[in-house]
N, C-alpha and C positions, 0 to 999 in steps of 0.2 A: 831442427824441431828446438831447437838454442837458440835462434834465432827469433822466433816467436816468444819463449820465455821471458826475456829481458822486461820488450815493452809492457809485456802484464803486470810482472814483478813492479816496473816504474808507477804502473799506473795504479796498482793496488797499494803501493808505497805512498803517492799523492793523494789517495782518497783515505789511508790511517790516517795521513799528516792535517789535511784538510778537518777531518772528524773529530781530530784533538784539538786542533782549534777552534775549532766551531763550538765543543764543548767549554774550553777554557773558558771564550768569550763569554758563554750564557753565564759560568759559573759568576764570573768578573763584575758582571752586571747586577745581578741578581743579589748577589755581595754588598755591594753598591750603595742597592736602592732599603735594603735593612736600615733603619736608622735604631743606633746605638742609643738607648734611654739609659740615664743614669739616675741615680738617685734624686741628683738636682734638679734634674728636668722634668718636667709634667706639663706634656703639650696637652691635647683633649681627651685624653685616656683615663681621666678620673677615676674609673670604674674599676678599674688596674694597679690603681695604686693603693695601697694597706693603708690601712685607716689608724689611726693612732689617737694619742692621748698631747693635751699642749705639755701634764708636767714629765714627759722626757726630755723636753730640754729646759728645764730646772737647775741641772749642774752643769748643764754645757755653757763653752766661751767662745771658742773660735768659729766663727759665722761667714758663710761667703753669701754677700749681696748681689743681687741681680736686678737690674733694672732697664726694661725698654718701654719705648715711646715712639708711637706711629702715628702721625697727621694723615687721614686718605681725603680732606673736602679738597676740592677743587682750590686751586690759587693761592693754600695753603702754604706761607713761607715761612712756619715755624722748622725746627726742627734741633738741629745741635742745641738751643736756646731753652726750648721746650727739657731734650733728655735732660740738661745739667741740670736744670731746676726742678725737676720728678727727683732726679736722681742724690740732689743734694739735700732736697726735704725729707728724703728717704734716711740720707745717714744722719742728719741729724737727729732725728726724731729718736733710730735705732743706738747710736754712739755717744747719747746723754747717756747712756748704761756706759759706766766705764768697768766696768768686770768682764763686759766683749771683748772679745778682740775679731777687728773684721783682716780676713786673708783673700790671698788674691784669688791661691785656687782650688777648685772646689775640694778636689781631692785631698786637700787640707783639713777642711770644715768638719763641724762637727751639728751641725744643722744650718741651711739655708734660707733666706727671706725670696721669695723672687717675684716680683712685683710688676704687672704689664697693663701698663695706659698706652687708649687710644683717641682720640677726636677722628668722631666722623659726621658726615655732612647728615643729620636727623630730616625725619620726612615734615614735623612739628606736633607730630601726633601726642606727643610728652608731656609734659609740665612746662613753664618757662625755667630757665638756666636763671642762677641765684648770685651771677656775677656778673658783670658787666664787661668783665674783660673777656667775656665768651660773644660769640654772634648767637643772637638766639635761633637759630638753625644746629649749633654744636652739641652733639652728642658727645660727653667721656664717659668710655667706659674703663672700668678697673678690675684688676683681680690683684692679689696678695697671696701667697700661698707659702707657709711655713713646712718645710721639711726636714724628714728626718732619713738617714738610712735603714733601710728596710732589711727583712733578708735577703740570704744571695742566690743567687740565681743560677743556673750551669755553666753558664758562661765567665761566670767569675764575678761581676756585675752586681749591684747590688737596687732592690725596688723602693721604686720612690714610697715612701710612710711620711702620710700628711698628717702633721698634726692641731695645724689652725690655716684656716682660708676666710676670706674674704671676699665678693664678687657683688657689683653695678653696672648693671649695664648704661644706664646714662645717670653717672651724679650729682649734674646741675651744676658743676661748679668744675673749677680750671685743675689739670690735672695736679699742678705739685700742690695744691691745697686739697686734691683730695687722697693722694698718698699718703700725706701726712696725717690726715685726721685716721686714717684706717690705720694705719700703723701705730698711732697712739693708741687706736681702741686695742688692737693686739697686747702693747705692752700693759695699758690698764687692767686683762683679763689674767697674765702673767703677775704685773702684781698681786691679784686678787690672789691668786692659786697661792704664791708665795706668804702671804699671809694667814692661809689659811693653816700653813705647816707646820 
């Protein structure tokens, strides 16, 4: 009798081990697929963000700036130069305000400015571009978000609170000029709010 129980115990042990390994693998895969969203990131889930007021940043000093640019046109040779141009335009506009301090790490920031610019091949169904630097079919989309930390979630992270935003699916000008123009609009609204105080 003892001779038959050892193979059964081995089979049982092997099955338990295989099942626990499989469950662990599923747990790791499920955890890796969950994207952690911090307050300084806001993707397409704008409806999930808390709604705030621009006045929330009146006394804040530390700002995290995130600028991204993509060009999906065929045969486009832009890239780092255009990204650098957009980043430079945003930083020049924002940090003309000497009271703001740019921080490298978003965890140190009191508010964040997120600028997303993209150039794509249009279908020609929109109006013409106002810039000679752009192809007639190019469409430059722009999104600018100003975010502050919102309420705390159960996992310890904070919800994003959107205090100002602007977007355009086709700015009809190059990305750096569109970003500068939009940031200037944000700063103008902030200045008007300060004057009311």
